[in-house]
Wavefront OBJ file of the C-alpha trace (Angstrom):
o trace
v 27.041 38.835 9.785
v 23.999 37.979 11.863
v 21.712 39.882 9.480
v 22.877 37.732 6.575
v 21.993 34.513 8.378
v 18.435 35.446 9.308
v 17.033 35.911 5.765
v 18.735 32.713 4.627
v 17.127 30.813 7.500
v 13.773 32.361 6.626
v 14.111 31.267 2.993
v 15.054 27.742 4.010
v 12.175 27.670 6.449
v 9.785 28.741 3.692
v 11.040 25.984 1.407
v 10.714 23.310 4.073
v 7.123 24.381 4.708
v 6.445 24.131 0.963
v 7.870 20.636 0.819
v 5.933 19.619 3.910
v 2.641 20.794 2.420
v 3.449 19.042 -0.871
v 4.177 15.805 0.999
v 0.924 16.230 2.906
v -1.038 16.658 -0.343
v 0.770 13.655 -1.805
v -0.245 11.524 1.200
v -3.849 12.717 0.851
v -3.951 11.771 -2.838
v -2.339 8.428 -2.050
v -4.940 7.783 0.654
v -7.767 8.659 -1.732
v -6.378 6.291 -4.366
v -6.106 3.472 -1.848
v -9.901 3.497 -1.591
v -10.051 1.727 -4.953
v -10.069 -2.031 -4.434
v -7.763 -4.155 -6.546
v -5.809 -1.308 -8.137
v -2.053 -1.318 -7.681
v -0.218 1.725 -8.999
v 3.448 1.798 -9.894
v 5.568 4.728 -8.744
v 5.401 6.236 -12.251
v 1.601 5.923 -12.382
v 1.269 7.450 -8.928
v 3.453 10.396 -9.975
v 1.236 10.869 -13.048
v -1.928 10.864 -10.947
v -0.356 13.299 -8.504
v 0.681 15.681 -11.295
v -2.846 15.531 -12.744
v -4.252 16.283 -9.298
v -2.017 19.352 -9.077
v -3.077 20.503 -12.536
v -6.832 19.903 -12.136
v -7.065 20.565 -8.419
v -7.439 18.140 -5.573
v -11.188 18.688 -5.310
v -11.615 17.341 -8.863
v -9.634 14.229 -7.968
v -11.746 13.629 -4.879
v -14.959 14.068 -6.888
v -13.755 11.606 -9.546
v -12.842 9.046 -6.896
v -16.193 9.412 -5.156
v -18.045 9.115 -8.468
v -16.154 5.949 -9.434
v -16.636 4.442 -5.989
v -20.423 4.532 -6.495
v -20.163 2.826 -9.908
v -18.980 -0.472 -8.444
l 1 2 3 4 5 6 7 8 9 10 11 12 13 14 15 16 17 18 19 20 21 22 23 24 25 26 27 28 29 30 31 32 33 34 35 36 37 38 39 40 41 42 43 44 45 46 47 48 49 50 51 52 53 54 55 56 57 58 59 60 61 62 63 64 65 66 67 68 69 70 71 72
């Protein structure tokens, strides 16, 4: 019985780490977006931006934010 519990705990641990890293990336994207002055994003818009960041890569999002910050 003990052998059956260990792999299950390992799988759950792996999932929680995945969720933690996803939440961390989400907070980083949210922090980057907060650098824009006067822009308020709805939850749906924020989810869209986050999904685009996952698709394009977070470095691309950071570069776009930095580029737009200099335009103002």
